[in-house]
KOLGU-965485 format. One record per residue (C-alpha): z, x, y. Coordinates in steps of 0.25 Angstrom, whole numbers. Each point is the difference from the previous one (the first is absolute). Example, Ala and Ser with C-alpha at 12.3 -4.5 7.8 and 13.67 -1.06 7.14 Angstrom:
2
+-------+-------+-------+
|     z |     x |     y |
+-------+-------+-------+
|    31 |    49 |   -18 |
|    -2 |     6 |    14 |
+-------+-------+-------+
//
This chain:
270
+-------+-------+-------+
|     z |     x |     y |
+-------+-------+-------+
|   160 |   789 |   814 |
|    -4 |    14 |    -2 |
|     2 |     2 |   -14 |
|    -7 |    -9 |    -9 |
|    -3 |     9 |   -12 |
|   -13 |   -10 |    -4 |
|    -8 |     9 |    10 |
|    -4 |    12 |    -4 |
|    -2 |    11 |    10 |
|   -13 |     9 |     2 |
|     0 |    14 |    -7 |
|    -8 |    11 |     2 |
|    -8 |    -2 |   -12 |
|    -4 |   -15 |     6 |
|    -4 |     7 |    13 |
|   -10 |    11 |    -7 |
|    -7 |   -12 |    -6 |
|    -4 |    -6 |    11 |
|   -10 |    11 |     3 |
|   -14 |    -6 |    -1 |
|     5 |   -14 |    -3 |
|     5 |    -5 |    14 |
|     6 |     7 |    12 |
|    14 |     3 |     2 |
|     9 |    -6 |    10 |
|    12 |     5 |     5 |
|     7 |     2 |    13 |
|    13 |     6 |     7 |
|    14 |    -6 |    -1 |
|    14 |     4 |     4 |
|     9 |   -11 |    -1 |
|     2 |   -11 |   -11 |
|    -4 |   -13 |     8 |
|   -13 |     8 |     2 |
|    -2 |     4 |   -13 |
|     3 |   -14 |    -5 |
|   -10 |    -5 |     9 |
|   -10 |     9 |    -3 |
|     3 |     1 |   -15 |
|    -9 |   -12 |    -5 |
|   -12 |     7 |     6 |
|    -1 |    15 |    -3 |
|     0 |     8 |   -12 |
|     9 |    11 |     5 |
|     8 |     1 |    13 |
|     2 |    15 |     7 |
|    13 |     3 |     6 |
|    -7 |     9 |     9 |
|     6 |    10 |     9 |
|    -7 |    -6 |    11 |
|    13 |    -9 |     1 |
|     6 |    12 |    10 |
|   -10 |    -5 |    11 |
|    -1 |   -14 |    -5 |
|    15 |    -4 |    -1 |
|     6 |    12 |     7 |
|    -8 |     3 |    11 |
|    -2 |    15 |    -2 |
|   -12 |     7 |     4 |
|    -5 |     4 |   -13 |
|     5 |    -1 |   -15 |
|     5 |    13 |     0 |
|    14 |    -4 |     3 |
|     2 |    -8 |   -11 |
|    11 |     2 |   -11 |
|    -2 |    -1 |   -15 |
|    14 |    -7 |     1 |
|    -7 |   -10 |     9 |
|   -11 |    -2 |    -8 |
|     7 |    -2 |   -13 |
|     9 |   -11 |     7 |
|   -13 |    -8 |     4 |
|    -6 |     2 |   -13 |
|    11 |    -7 |    -7 |
|     0 |   -11 |    10 |
|   -15 |    -2 |    -2 |
|     3 |     0 |   -15 |
|    11 |   -10 |     3 |
|   -10 |    -9 |     6 |
|   -12 |     1 |    -9 |
|    -3 |    -4 |   -14 |
|   -14 |     2 |    -5 |
|    -6 |    11 |     9 |
|     2 |    15 |    -5 |
|     7 |     7 |    11 |
|    -2 |    14 |     5 |
|     9 |     9 |     8 |
|    -8 |     9 |    11 |
|     8 |    14 |    -1 |
|     3 |     4 |    13 |
|    -1 |    14 |     8 |
|     9 |    11 |    -7 |
|     3 |    -7 |   -12 |
|   -12 |     7 |    -8 |
|    -7 |    11 |     6 |
|     9 |    11 |    -3 |
|    -2 |     0 |   -15 |
|    -3 |    -8 |   -12 |
|    13 |     1 |    -4 |
|     4 |    -6 |    13 |
|    -8 |   -11 |    -1 |
|     3 |    -3 |   -13 |
|    16 |    -1 |     4 |
|    -4 |   -10 |    10 |
|   -11 |    -8 |    -7 |
|    11 |    -1 |   -11 |
|    10 |    -5 |     8 |
|    -7 |   -10 |     8 |
|    -5 |    -7 |   -14 |
|    12 |     0 |    -6 |
|     7 |    -6 |    12 |
|   -10 |   -10 |     4 |
|    -7 |    -3 |   -13 |
|   -14 |     0 |     7 |
|   -13 |     5 |    -8 |
|    -4 |    13 |     7 |
|    -1 |     8 |    12 |
|   -10 |     4 |    11 |
|    -2 |    14 |     6 |
|    -9 |     5 |    10 |
|    -8 |    12 |    -4 |
|   -13 |     4 |    -9 |
|    -3 |    12 |    -7 |
|    13 |     6 |     7 |
|     9 |    -9 |    -7 |
|    -7 |    -1 |   -13 |
|     9 |    10 |    -8 |
|    12 |   -10 |     5 |
|    -8 |   -13 |    -4 |
|    -3 |     8 |   -14 |
|    15 |     3 |     0 |
|     5 |   -14 |     2 |
|    -9 |    -7 |    -9 |
|     3 |     9 |   -12 |
|    14 |    -4 |     3 |
|    -4 |   -15 |     0 |
|     0 |    -3 |    15 |
|   -13 |    -7 |     3 |
|    -6 |     4 |    13 |
|    -9 |    -5 |    11 |
|    -6 |    11 |     8 |
|    -5 |    -1 |    14 |
|   -11 |     7 |     6 |
|    -8 |     0 |    12 |
|     7 |    -3 |    14 |
|    14 |     3 |    -5 |
|    10 |    -5 |    11 |
|    11 |    10 |    -3 |
|   -10 |    12 |     2 |
|    -5 |    -6 |    13 |
|     6 |    12 |     6 |
|    -9 |    10 |    -6 |
|   -11 |    -9 |    -2 |
|    -1 |    -2 |    16 |
|     4 |   -15 |     0 |
|    -5 |   -13 |    -5 |
|   -15 |     5 |    -3 |
|   -10 |    -6 |    -9 |
|    -3 |     8 |   -12 |
|   -13 |     4 |    -5 |
|    -9 |     2 |    12 |
|    -4 |    13 |    -4 |
|    -6 |     7 |   -12 |
|    14 |    10 |    -1 |
|     9 |   -13 |     1 |
|    -9 |    -7 |   -11 |
|     1 |    10 |   -10 |
|    16 |     2 |     3 |
|     1 |   -15 |    -3 |
|    -8 |     0 |   -15 |
|     8 |    12 |    -3 |
|    12 |    -7 |     2 |
|    -3 |   -13 |    -6 |
|    -5 |     8 |   -12 |
|    13 |     9 |     1 |
|    10 |   -12 |    -1 |
|    -8 |    -8 |   -11 |
|     0 |    12 |    -9 |
|    15 |     3 |     4 |
|     3 |   -14 |    -6 |
|     2 |    -9 |    12 |
|    -4 |   -15 |    -4 |
|    -5 |    -3 |    13 |
|    -3 |     6 |    14 |
|     1 |    -7 |    14 |
|   -12 |     4 |     8 |
|     3 |    -1 |    16 |
|    -7 |     2 |    11 |
|   -14 |     5 |    -7 |
|   -15 |    -4 |     4 |
|    -6 |   -10 |    -9 |
|    -9 |     9 |    -7 |
|    10 |    10 |    -4 |
|    10 |   -11 |    -4 |
|   -12 |    -6 |    -9 |
|    -3 |    11 |    -6 |
|    13 |     4 |    -4 |
|     3 |   -13 |    -5 |
|   -12 |     0 |    -9 |
|     2 |    14 |    -5 |
|    15 |    -3 |    -4 |
|     4 |    -6 |   -13 |
|    15 |    -3 |     7 |
|     1 |   -12 |    12 |
|    -1 |     3 |    12 |
|     6 |    -9 |    12 |
|    -6 |     1 |    14 |
|     5 |     0 |    13 |
|    -9 |     1 |    10 |
|    -9 |     4 |   -10 |
|   -10 |    -8 |    -7 |
|    -1 |   -15 |    -6 |
|    -6 |     8 |   -11 |
|    13 |     6 |    -4 |
|     7 |    -6 |   -12 |
|    10 |    -6 |     8 |
|     5 |    -2 |    14 |
|    14 |     2 |     8 |
|     4 |    -3 |    14 |
|    13 |     1 |     7 |
|     4 |   -15 |     0 |
|     5 |     0 |    12 |
|   -12 |     5 |     5 |
|    -9 |   -11 |    -6 |
|    10 |   -10 |     4 |
|    -1 |     5 |    15 |
|    15 |     4 |     3 |
|    -5 |     9 |    10 |
|    -9 |    -1 |    11 |
|   -11 |    10 |    -4 |
|    -5 |     6 |   -14 |
|   -10 |    11 |    -6 |
|   -14 |    -6 |    -1 |
|     1 |     0 |   -16 |
|    12 |   -11 |     1 |
|    -5 |   -15 |     1 |
|    10 |    -9 |     5 |
|     2 |   -13 |    -8 |
|    11 |    -5 |     9 |
|     6 |     2 |    13 |
|    15 |    -1 |    -3 |
|     4 |     9 |    12 |
|    -3 |   -10 |     9 |
|     4 |   -12 |    -8 |
|    14 |     8 |     1 |
|    -2 |     3 |    15 |
|    -3 |   -16 |     3 |
|    13 |    -4 |    -9 |
|    10 |     9 |     6 |
|    -5 |    -4 |    14 |
|     1 |   -14 |    -2 |
|    14 |     3 |    -7 |
|     5 |     9 |    12 |
|    -5 |   -12 |    11 |
|     7 |   -11 |    -9 |
|    13 |     8 |    -1 |
|     0 |     3 |    16 |
|    -3 |   -17 |     3 |
|    12 |    -3 |   -10 |
|   -11 |    -9 |    -9 |
|     7 |     9 |   -11 |
|     6 |    -2 |    -8 |
|    -4 |   -16 |     1 |
|     9 |   -11 |    -6 |
|    -6 |     3 |   -14 |
|     4 |    14 |    -1 |
|    14 |    -2 |     4 |
|    13 |    -3 |   -10 |
|     8 |   -12 |     6 |
|    11 |     0 |    -9 |
+-------+-------+-------+
//
């Protein structure tokens, strides 16, 4: 089902070529079934470290391991055929040194077959990004609100509300571009700043809680499908899957208690 060789998977080059032509469409995915459902509609899938909270119930993204990210990326690769797949490097897997980042990123590409890695950080990560790119590992950068740094950033706070923050984000954006990142996620950034960064950069910007003027958009798929009761302001809920699940399971529980399930049509007689 998933091994049709006639469908070509998107590449980094395909994503780069979309800048100035049409917005890039992307979502997170963590499992093979979800990846298969999203694959026809997106340009790339991000196996985000947000799975720590979405799938494992953690309080933040910090607790997820590289091994966990690798296994979920394998699943997403098996479930998808067309979309480029990117793995989100988890906290502690790349910050120590460029050499550490390369060892782990090389392992990721080798074991999963995904096309690129994403790592959080701007100017501070420029040397690491350059080190990876020079060794043939495509990198998507991530600036603005950085969930892995939420403790030092003072919580999940919108970035770009004062001149110092604006200056730092422009510096970060230019630094990751110069280092060789093919794209950069702009998260939780005020719209004017995100717009200006997108206009000034030659590389693709992917917005999340930023601006419609970014070169593309990404959301956590469970957020936009309404799996959870509430979301951040920047999330548009395109469905209410959580409510549908609740109603279905409630009906199932009632049927079991009433012994109306399984009915005759659900039972083997001989």
